[in-house]
ChimeraX commands (.cxc) that place a marker at each C-alpha (Angstrom):
marker #1 position -1.72,-8.15,22.80 radius 0.5
marker #1 position -3.36,-4.84,21.94 radius 0.5
marker #1 position -4.36,-4.10,18.33 radius 0.5
marker #1 position -5.18,-0.59,17.11 radius 0.5
marker #1 position -6.87,-0.49,13.71 radius 0.5
marker #1 position -6.80,2.71,11.66 radius 0.5
marker #1 position -8.43,3.58,8.36 radius 0.5
marker #1 position -5.42,5.69,7.42 radius 0.5
marker #1 position -2.24,7.15,8.91 radius 0.5
marker #1 position 0.97,8.66,7.63 radius 0.5
marker #1 position 3.06,5.74,8.88 radius 0.5
marker #1 position 2.26,2.96,11.35 radius 0.5
marker #1 position 5.84,3.11,12.65 radius 0.5
marker #1 position 5.48,6.84,13.33 radius 0.5
marker #1 position 2.06,6.39,14.94 radius 0.5
marker #1 position 3.41,3.71,17.26 radius 0.5
marker #1 position 6.45,5.83,18.11 radius 0.5
marker #1 position 4.22,8.71,19.20 radius 0.5
marker #1 position 2.37,6.34,21.51 radius 0.5
marker #1 position 5.69,5.11,22.86 radius 0.5
marker #1 position 6.84,8.65,23.59 radius 0.5
marker #1 position 3.59,9.23,25.47 radius 0.5
marker #1 position 4.42,6.26,27.74 radius 0.5
marker #1 position 1.10,4.50,27.09 radius 0.5
marker #1 position 2.48,1.15,25.87 radius 0.5
marker #1 position 2.71,-1.55,28.54 radius 0.5
marker #1 position 1.80,-4.66,26.52 radius 0.5
marker #1 position 2.71,-5.90,23.03 radius 0.5
marker #1 position 0.96,-3.46,20.72 radius 0.5
marker #1 position 0.15,-3.52,17.01 radius 0.5
marker #1 position -0.87,-0.52,14.94 radius 0.5
marker #1 position -2.59,-1.68,11.75 radius 0.5
marker #1 position -3.70,0.71,9.04 radius 0.5
marker #1 position -5.69,0.05,5.88 radius 0.5
marker #1 position -3.76,2.84,4.19 radius 0.5
marker #1 position -0.45,4.59,4.81 radius 0.5
marker #1 position 0.03,8.05,3.33 radius 0.5
marker #1 position 3.78,8.05,3.94 radius 0.5
marker #1 position 4.67,4.41,4.46 radius 0.5
marker #1 position 8.42,3.85,4.80 radius 0.5
marker #1 position 10.74,1.25,3.35 radius 0.5
marker #1 position 14.43,0.45,3.58 radius 0.5
marker #1 position 17.00,3.08,2.47 radius 0.5
marker #1 position 14.46,5.87,3.02 radius 0.5
marker #1 position 12.21,4.67,0.22 radius 0.5
marker #1 position 8.43,5.02,0.30 radius 0.5
marker #1 position 6.23,1.95,0.64 radius 0.5
marker #1 position 3.21,2.35,-1.67 radius 0.5
marker #1 position 0.05,0.26,-1.44 radius 0.5
marker #1 position -3.57,0.30,-2.53 radius 0.5
marker #1 position -5.93,1.10,0.34 radius 0.5
marker #1 position -7.51,-1.93,1.98 radius 0.5
marker #1 position -5.70,-4.45,-0.21 radius 0.5
marker #1 position -2.59,-5.23,1.81 radius 0.5
marker #1 position -1.45,-5.80,5.37 radius 0.5
marker #1 position 0.53,-2.90,6.83 radius 0.5
marker #1 position 1.28,-2.83,10.52 radius 0.5
marker #1 position 3.89,-2.08,13.16 radius 0.5
marker #1 position 4.68,-4.04,16.31 radius 0.5
marker #1 position 6.14,-2.95,19.64 radius 0.5
marker #1 position 7.10,-5.40,22.40 radius 0.5
marker #1 position 8.00,-3.88,25.79 radius 0.5
marker #1 position 11.49,-4.66,27.08 radius 0.5
marker #1 position 12.68,-5.97,23.71 radius 0.5
marker #1 position 16.29,-4.77,23.47 radius 0.5
marker #1 position 19.53,-5.64,21.74 radius 0.5
marker #1 position 23.04,-4.27,21.82 radius 0.5
marker #1 position 23.32,-1.76,18.98 radius 0.5
marker #1 position 25.73,-3.94,17.01 radius 0.5
marker #1 position 23.33,-6.89,17.26 radius 0.5
marker #1 position 20.17,-5.09,16.15 radius 0.5
marker #1 position 20.20,-7.02,12.88 radius 0.5
marker #1 position 19.26,-10.13,14.86 radius 0.5
marker #1 position 15.76,-8.63,15.03 radius 0.5
marker #1 position 15.67,-8.45,11.23 radius 0.5
marker #1 position 16.73,-12.08,11.05 radius 0.5
marker #1 position 14.08,-13.35,13.46 radius 0.5
marker #1 position 11.26,-11.37,11.87 radius 0.5
marker #1 position 12.32,-12.35,8.35 radius 0.5
marker #1 position 12.45,-16.06,9.19 radius 0.5
marker #1 position 9.15,-15.99,11.10 radius 0.5
marker #1 position 7.44,-14.23,8.21 radius 0.5
marker #1 position 8.96,-16.56,5.62 radius 0.5
marker #1 position 7.90,-19.64,7.60 radius 0.5
marker #1 position 4.39,-18.24,8.02 radius 0.5
marker #1 position 4.03,-17.59,4.28 radius 0.5
marker #1 position 5.25,-21.10,3.51 radius 0.5
marker #1 position 2.62,-22.49,5.90 radius 0.5
marker #1 position 0.01,-20.73,3.74 radius 0.5
marker #1 position 1.36,-22.48,0.64 radius 0.5
marker #1 position 2.90,-19.35,-0.85 radius 0.5
marker #1 position 5.56,-20.78,-3.20 radius 0.5
marker #1 position 9.29,-20.14,-3.58 radius 0.5
marker #1 position 9.73,-17.99,-0.48 radius 0.5
marker #1 position 13.15,-16.55,0.33 radius 0.5
marker #1 position 14.65,-13.66,2.30 radius 0.5
marker #1 position 16.41,-11.07,0.19 radius 0.5
marker #1 position 19.07,-9.26,2.20 radius 0.5
marker #1 position 18.58,-7.19,4.18 radius 0.5
marker #1 position 14.87,-7.67,4.86 radius 0.5
marker #1 position 12.63,-8.23,1.86 radius 0.5
marker #1 position 10.58,-11.38,1.42 radius 0.5
marker #1 position 10.39,-12.71,-2.13 radius 0.5
marker #1 position 8.28,-15.25,-3.96 radius 0.5
marker #1 position 10.52,-16.33,-6.79 radius 0.5
marker #1 position 12.24,-13.13,-7.91 radius 0.5
marker #1 position 9.39,-10.78,-6.95 radius 0.5
marker #1 position 8.92,-8.81,-3.75 radius 0.5
marker #1 position 6.06,-9.97,-1.58 radius 0.5
marker #1 position 6.80,-8.20,1.72 radius 0.5
marker #1 position 9.15,-5.75,3.35 radius 0.5
marker #1 position 10.35,-5.17,6.91 radius 0.5
marker #1 position 11.60,-1.98,8.55 radius 0.5
marker #1 position 13.09,-2.09,12.06 radius 0.5
marker #1 position 13.63,1.25,13.82 radius 0.5
marker #1 position 15.02,1.93,17.28 radius 0.5
marker #1 position 16.68,4.48,19.52 radius 0.5
marker #1 position 20.21,3.83,20.80 radius 0.5
marker #1 position 21.16,4.62,24.39 radius 0.5
marker #1 position 24.56,3.66,25.83 radius 0.5
marker #1 position 25.21,1.19,23.00 radius 0.5
marker #1 position 21.82,-0.48,23.49 radius 0.5
marker #1 position 19.02,-0.45,20.92 radius 0.5
marker #1 position 15.77,0.26,22.72 radius 0.5
marker #1 position 12.24,1.31,21.80 radius 0.5
marker #1 position 12.40,-1.16,18.92 radius 0.5
marker #1 position 9.53,-0.82,16.45 radius 0.5
marker #1 position 9.05,-3.42,13.73 radius 0.5
marker #1 position 7.15,-2.25,10.66 radius 0.5
marker #1 position 5.88,-4.64,8.05 radius 0.5
marker #1 position 4.12,-4.45,4.71 radius 0.5
marker #1 position 2.75,-7.61,3.07 radius 0.5
marker #1 position 1.21,-7.52,-0.39 radius 0.5
marker #1 position -1.97,-9.54,0.04 radius 0.5
marker #1 position -4.88,-8.94,-2.34 radius 0.5
marker #1 position -3.46,-6.30,-4.69 radius 0.5
marker #1 position -3.14,-7.62,-8.25 radius 0.5
marker #1 position -1.74,-4.65,-10.16 radius 0.5
marker #1 position 1.56,-2.91,-9.42 radius 0.5
marker #1 position 2.00,-0.43,-12.29 radius 0.5
marker #1 position 4.88,1.40,-10.60 radius 0.5
marker #1 position 6.46,-1.72,-9.09 radius 0.5
marker #1 position 7.10,-4.25,-11.86 radius 0.5
marker #1 position 9.06,-6.53,-9.54 radius 0.5
marker #1 position 6.28,-6.89,-6.96 radius 0.5
marker #1 position 3.79,-9.68,-6.36 radius 0.5
marker #1 position 1.09,-10.52,-3.80 radius 0.5
marker #1 position -0.30,-13.52,-1.98 radius 0.5
marker #1 position -3.33,-13.44,-4.26 radius 0.5
marker #1 position -1.18,-13.45,-7.38 radius 0.5
marker #1 position 0.87,-16.32,-5.99 radius 0.5
marker #1 position -1.98,-18.75,-5.42 radius 0.5
marker #1 position -5.22,-17.20,-6.77 radius 0.5
marker #1 position -6.82,-16.78,-3.33 radius 0.5
marker #1 position -8.40,-13.71,-1.74 radius 0.5
marker #1 position -7.54,-13.24,1.93 radius 0.5
marker #1 position -9.20,-11.62,4.94 radius 0.5
marker #1 position -6.71,-9.12,6.34 radius 0.5
marker #1 position -7.92,-9.38,9.93 radius 0.5
marker #1 position -7.53,-13.16,9.90 radius 0.5
marker #1 position -4.01,-12.85,8.53 radius 0.5
marker #1 position -3.02,-10.28,11.15 radius 0.5
marker #1 position -4.27,-12.47,14.00 radius 0.5
marker #1 position -2.31,-15.35,12.52 radius 0.5
marker #1 position 1.06,-13.72,11.85 radius 0.5
marker #1 position 1.54,-11.43,14.86 radius 0.5
marker #1 position 1.63,-14.22,17.49 radius 0.5
marker #1 position 4.28,-15.97,15.37 radius 0.5
marker #1 position 6.39,-12.82,15.45 radius 0.5
marker #1 position 5.98,-12.27,19.18 radius 0.5
marker #1 position 6.85,-15.90,19.90 radius 0.5
marker #1 position 9.97,-15.72,17.75 radius 0.5
marker #1 position 11.13,-12.47,19.35 radius 0.5
marker #1 position 10.54,-13.46,22.96 radius 0.5
marker #1 position 11.17,-17.21,23.23 radius 0.5
marker #1 position 14.62,-18.84,22.95 radius 0.5
marker #1 position 15.50,-22.08,21.27 radius 0.5
marker #1 position 15.97,-21.56,17.53 radius 0.5
marker #1 position 19.20,-20.97,15.63 radius 0.5
marker #1 position 18.03,-17.84,13.85 radius 0.5
marker #1 position 21.38,-17.19,12.16 radius 0.5
marker #1 position 21.28,-20.61,10.50 radius 0.5
marker #1 position 17.60,-20.32,9.60 radius 0.5
marker #1 position 18.12,-16.87,8.08 radius 0.5
marker #1 position 21.09,-18.02,6.03 radius 0.5
marker #1 position 19.23,-21.09,4.75 radius 0.5
marker #1 position 16.37,-18.82,3.64 radius 0.5
marker #1 position 18.69,-16.32,1.97 radius 0.5
marker #1 position 17.88,-15.37,-1.61 radius 0.5
marker #1 position 20.75,-16.17,-3.95 radius 0.5
marker #1 position 22.82,-18.06,-1.36 radius 0.5
marker #1 position 25.95,-19.51,-3.00 radius 0.5
marker #1 position 24.84,-18.11,-6.34 radius 0.5
marker #1 position 26.60,-15.62,-8.56 radius 0.5
marker #1 position 24.71,-12.30,-8.71 radius 0.5
marker #1 position 25.29,-8.82,-10.03 radius 0.5
marker #1 position 25.49,-5.84,-7.69 radius 0.5
marker #1 position 26.04,-2.10,-7.75 radius 0.5
marker #1 position 28.17,-0.31,-5.16 radius 0.5
marker #1 position 28.48,3.39,-5.83 radius 0.5
marker #1 position 29.03,3.59,-9.60 radius 0.5
marker #1 position 30.70,0.19,-9.79 radius 0.5
marker #1 position 28.78,-2.83,-11.09 radius 0.5
marker #1 position 30.27,-6.23,-10.38 radius 0.5
marker #1 position 29.56,-9.91,-9.81 radius 0.5
marker #1 position 29.77,-11.75,-6.51 radius 0.5
marker #1 position 28.69,-14.97,-4.85 radius 0.5
marker #1 position 26.53,-14.56,-1.75 radius 0.5
marker #1 position 28.13,-16.53,1.07 radius 0.5
marker #1 position 26.46,-15.32,4.28 radius 0.5
marker #1 position 25.35,-12.37,6.38 radius 0.5
marker #1 position 27.50,-11.24,9.32 radius 0.5
marker #1 position 26.06,-10.83,12.85 radius 0.5
marker #1 position 26.07,-7.05,12.27 radius 0.5
marker #1 position 23.98,-7.48,9.11 radius 0.5
marker #1 position 26.68,-7.05,6.47 radius 0.5
marker #1 position 26.36,-9.10,3.28 radius 0.5
marker #1 position 29.37,-11.35,2.75 radius 0.5
marker #1 position 30.29,-11.70,-0.93 radius 0.5
marker #1 position 33.00,-13.67,-2.64 radius 0.5
marker #1 position 34.28,-11.46,-5.45 radius 0.5
marker #1 position 37.18,-11.53,-7.88 radius 0.5
marker #1 position 39.33,-9.72,-5.32 radius 0.5
marker #1 position 38.35,-11.98,-2.42 radius 0.5
marker #1 position 35.78,-11.88,0.37 radius 0.5
marker #1 position 34.10,-8.51,0.89 radius 0.5
marker #1 position 31.54,-7.28,3.40 radius 0.5
marker #1 position 28.95,-4.63,2.52 radius 0.5
marker #1 position 26.68,-2.45,4.64 radius 0.5
marker #1 position 23.04,-2.06,3.64 radius 0.5
marker #1 position 23.57,1.42,2.18 radius 0.5
marker #1 position 26.69,0.39,0.26 radius 0.5
marker #1 position 25.16,-2.21,-2.05 radius 0.5
marker #1 position 22.21,-2.86,-4.31 radius 0.5
marker #1 position 21.17,-5.92,-6.25 radius 0.5
marker #1 position 20.88,-5.66,-10.02 radius 0.5
marker #1 position 17.45,-7.16,-10.60 radius 0.5
marker #1 position 17.53,-10.37,-12.58 radius 0.5
marker #1 position 15.43,-8.87,-15.39 radius 0.5
marker #1 position 18.03,-6.12,-15.82 radius 0.5
marker #1 position 21.02,-8.42,-16.02 radius 0.5
marker link #1:1,2 radius 0.2
marker link #1:2,3 radius 0.2
marker link #1:3,4 radius 0.2
marker link #1:4,5 radius 0.2
marker link #1:5,6 radius 0.2
marker link #1:6,7 radius 0.2
marker link #1:7,8 radius 0.2
marker link #1:8,9 radius 0.2
marker link #1:9,10 radius 0.2
marker link #1:10,11 radius 0.2
marker link #1:11,12 radius 0.2
marker link #1:12,13 radius 0.2
marker link #1:13,14 radius 0.2
marker link #1:14,15 radius 0.2
marker link #1:15,16 radius 0.2
marker link #1:16,17 radius 0.2
marker link #1:17,18 radius 0.2
marker link #1:18,19 radius 0.2
marker link #1:19,20 radius 0.2
marker link #1:20,21 radius 0.2
marker link #1:21,22 radius 0.2
marker link #1:22,23 radius 0.2
marker link #1:23,24 radius 0.2
marker link #1:24,25 radius 0.2
marker link #1:25,26 radius 0.2
marker link #1:26,27 radius 0.2
marker link #1:27,28 radius 0.2
marker link #1:28,29 radius 0.2
marker link #1:29,30 radius 0.2
marker link #1:30,31 radius 0.2
marker link #1:31,32 radius 0.2
marker link #1:32,33 radius 0.2
marker link #1:33,34 radius 0.2
marker link #1:34,35 radius 0.2
marker link #1:35,36 radius 0.2
marker link #1:36,37 radius 0.2
marker link #1:37,38 radius 0.2
marker link #1:38,39 radius 0.2
marker link #1:39,40 radius 0.2
marker link #1:40,41 radius 0.2
marker link #1:41,42 radius 0.2
marker link #1:42,43 radius 0.2
marker link #1:43,44 radius 0.2
marker link #1:44,45 radius 0.2
marker link #1:45,46 radius 0.2
marker link #1:46,47 radius 0.2
marker link #1:47,48 radius 0.2
marker link #1:48,49 radius 0.2
marker link #1:49,50 radius 0.2
marker link #1:50,51 radius 0.2
marker link #1:51,52 radius 0.2
marker link #1:52,53 radius 0.2
marker link #1:53,54 radius 0.2
marker link #1:54,55 radius 0.2
marker link #1:55,56 radius 0.2
marker link #1:56,57 radius 0.2
marker link #1:57,58 radius 0.2
marker link #1:58,59 radius 0.2
marker link #1:59,60 radius 0.2
marker link #1:60,61 radius 0.2
marker link #1:61,62 radius 0.2
marker link #1:62,63 radius 0.2
marker link #1:63,64 radius 0.2
marker link #1:64,65 radius 0.2
marker link #1:65,66 radius 0.2
marker link #1:66,67 radius 0.2
marker link #1:67,68 radius 0.2
marker link #1:68,69 radius 0.2
marker link #1:69,70 radius 0.2
marker link #1:70,71 radius 0.2
marker link #1:71,72 radius 0.2
marker link #1:72,73 radius 0.2
marker link #1:73,74 radius 0.2
marker link #1:74,75 radius 0.2
marker link #1:75,76 radius 0.2
marker link #1:76,77 radius 0.2
marker link #1:77,78 radius 0.2
marker link #1:78,79 radius 0.2
marker link #1:79,80 radius 0.2
marker link #1:80,81 radius 0.2
marker link #1:81,82 radius 0.2
marker link #1:82,83 radius 0.2
marker link #1:83,84 radius 0.2
marker link #1:84,85 radius 0.2
marker link #1:85,86 radius 0.2
marker link #1:86,87 radius 0.2
marker link #1:87,88 radius 0.2
marker link #1:88,89 radius 0.2
marker link #1:89,90 radius 0.2
marker link #1:90,91 radius 0.2
marker link #1:91,92 radius 0.2
marker link #1:92,93 radius 0.2
marker link #1:93,94 radius 0.2
marker link #1:94,95 radius 0.2
marker link #1:95,96 radius 0.2
marker link #1:96,97 radius 0.2
marker link #1:97,98 radius 0.2
marker link #1:98,99 radius 0.2
marker link #1:99,100 radius 0.2
marker link #1:100,101 radius 0.2
marker link #1:101,102 radius 0.2
marker link #1:102,103 radius 0.2
marker link #1:103,104 radius 0.2
marker link #1:104,105 radius 0.2
marker link #1:105,106 radius 0.2
marker link #1:106,107 radius 0.2
marker link #1:107,108 radius 0.2
marker link #1:108,109 radius 0.2
marker link #1:109,110 radius 0.2
marker link #1:110,111 radius 0.2
marker link #1:111,112 radius 0.2
marker link #1:112,113 radius 0.2
marker link #1:113,114 radius 0.2
marker link #1:114,115 radius 0.2
marker link #1:115,116 radius 0.2
marker link #1:116,117 radius 0.2
marker link #1:117,118 radius 0.2
marker link #1:118,119 radius 0.2
marker link #1:119,120 radius 0.2
marker link #1:120,121 radius 0.2
marker link #1:121,122 radius 0.2
marker link #1:122,123 radius 0.2
marker link #1:123,124 radius 0.2
marker link #1:124,125 radius 0.2
marker link #1:125,126 radius 0.2
marker link #1:126,127 radius 0.2
marker link #1:127,128 radius 0.2
marker link #1:128,129 radius 0.2
marker link #1:129,130 radius 0.2
marker link #1:130,131 radius 0.2
marker link #1:131,132 radius 0.2
marker link #1:132,133 radius 0.2
marker link #1:133,134 radius 0.2
marker link #1:134,135 radius 0.2
marker link #1:135,136 radius 0.2
marker link #1:136,137 radius 0.2
marker link #1:137,138 radius 0.2
marker link #1:138,139 radius 0.2
marker link #1:139,140 radius 0.2
marker link #1:140,141 radius 0.2
marker link #1:141,142 radius 0.2
marker link #1:142,143 radius 0.2
marker link #1:143,144 radius 0.2
marker link #1:144,145 radius 0.2
marker link #1:145,146 radius 0.2
marker link #1:146,147 radius 0.2
marker link #1:147,148 radius 0.2
marker link #1:148,149 radius 0.2
marker link #1:149,150 radius 0.2
marker link #1:150,151 radius 0.2
marker link #1:151,152 radius 0.2
marker link #1:152,153 radius 0.2
marker link #1:153,154 radius 0.2
marker link #1:154,155 radius 0.2
marker link #1:155,156 radius 0.2
marker link #1:156,157 radius 0.2
marker link #1:157,158 radius 0.2
marker link #1:158,159 radius 0.2
marker link #1:159,160 radius 0.2
marker link #1:160,161 radius 0.2
marker link #1:161,162 radius 0.2
marker link #1:162,163 radius 0.2
marker link #1:163,164 radius 0.2
marker link #1:164,165 radius 0.2
marker link #1:165,166 radius 0.2
marker link #1:166,167 radius 0.2
marker link #1:167,168 radius 0.2
marker link #1:168,169 radius 0.2
marker link #1:169,170 radius 0.2
marker link #1:170,171 radius 0.2
marker link #1:171,172 radius 0.2
marker link #1:172,173 radius 0.2
marker link #1:173,174 radius 0.2
marker link #1:174,175 radius 0.2
marker link #1:175,176 radius 0.2
marker link #1:176,177 radius 0.2
marker link #1:177,178 radius 0.2
marker link #1:178,179 radius 0.2
marker link #1:179,180 radius 0.2
marker link #1:180,181 radius 0.2
marker link #1:181,182 radius 0.2
marker link #1:182,183 radius 0.2
marker link #1:183,184 radius 0.2
marker link #1:184,185 radius 0.2
marker link #1:185,186 radius 0.2
marker link #1:186,187 radius 0.2
marker link #1:187,188 radius 0.2
marker link #1:188,189 radius 0.2
marker link #1:189,190 radius 0.2
marker link #1:190,191 radius 0.2
marker link #1:191,192 radius 0.2
marker link #1:192,193 radius 0.2
marker link #1:193,194 radius 0.2
marker link #1:194,195 radius 0.2
marker link #1:195,196 radius 0.2
marker link #1:196,197 radius 0.2
marker link #1:197,198 radius 0.2
marker link #1:198,199 radius 0.2
marker link #1:199,200 radius 0.2
marker link #1:200,201 radius 0.2
marker link #1:201,202 radius 0.2
marker link #1:202,203 radius 0.2
marker link #1:203,204 radius 0.2
marker link #1:204,205 radius 0.2
marker link #1:205,206 radius 0.2
marker link #1:206,207 radius 0.2
marker link #1:207,208 radius 0.2
marker link #1:208,209 radius 0.2
marker link #1:209,210 radius 0.2
marker link #1:210,211 radius 0.2
marker link #1:211,212 radius 0.2
marker link #1:212,213 radius 0.2
marker link #1:213,214 radius 0.2
marker link #1:214,215 radius 0.2
marker link #1:215,216 radius 0.2
marker link #1:216,217 radius 0.2
marker link #1:217,218 radius 0.2
marker link #1:218,219 radius 0.2
marker link #1:219,220 radius 0.2
marker link #1:220,221 radius 0.2
marker link #1:221,222 radius 0.2
marker link #1:222,223 radius 0.2
marker link #1:223,224 radius 0.2
marker link #1:224,225 radius 0.2
marker link #1:225,226 radius 0.2
marker link #1:226,227 radius 0.2
marker link #1:227,228 radius 0.2
marker link #1:228,229 radius 0.2
marker link #1:229,230 radius 0.2
marker link #1:230,231 radius 0.2
marker link #1:231,232 radius 0.2
marker link #1:232,233 radius 0.2
marker link #1:233,234 radius 0.2
marker link #1:234,235 radius 0.2
marker link #1:235,236 radius 0.2
marker link #1:236,237 radius 0.2
marker link #1:237,238 radius 0.2
marker link #1:238,239 radius 0.2
marker link #1:239,240 radius 0.2
marker link #1:240,241 radius 0.2
view
């Protein structure tokens, strides 16, 4: 495993992609930055973080591929591995909020962004970006965020955490043997609970039943079972309900 540490970069995913395009990646490679100027989140959002306080990195594993319609399996594996790792560090009330946020209670602790290129119905050049709130204690623009330090009053060494979590991710992504679909569903935030959602301009209630192999959220609503793509649906945060 090769680790590249940067003081700052626009985006660790973008930095790793440029290396990939230059054909210089032959082993599992991590790009870790103490600060991201243009960190990316799901739905095109920006991931903001205080410099040197949190763990922000991207991972590339050579020859990691999936059929395009099964790319969400990568999200599932990474989410479960990260959730299990956080639980092993005694971070409480960990769950996976669809599609790929990690929560402690009702607050966001980490986020995952998987990007790839698609060639002949195969997802290749898969880059897994991750941001974990570690030592930051104030989130003035993110009232629904938390950190590992806020969860259990400990200060963490970022290098130690990186060397701990990355092997767990590589193992999960490269070794067979675990029912990731089942593990993801059992970790799912709000599973079998009634929640409020927004789709377009319509706000409604639904019970989370599962996530399809393609990554669609399966809801039981007043008109029956419905499936939603990532860009079609948003949770109404519990404090806003």
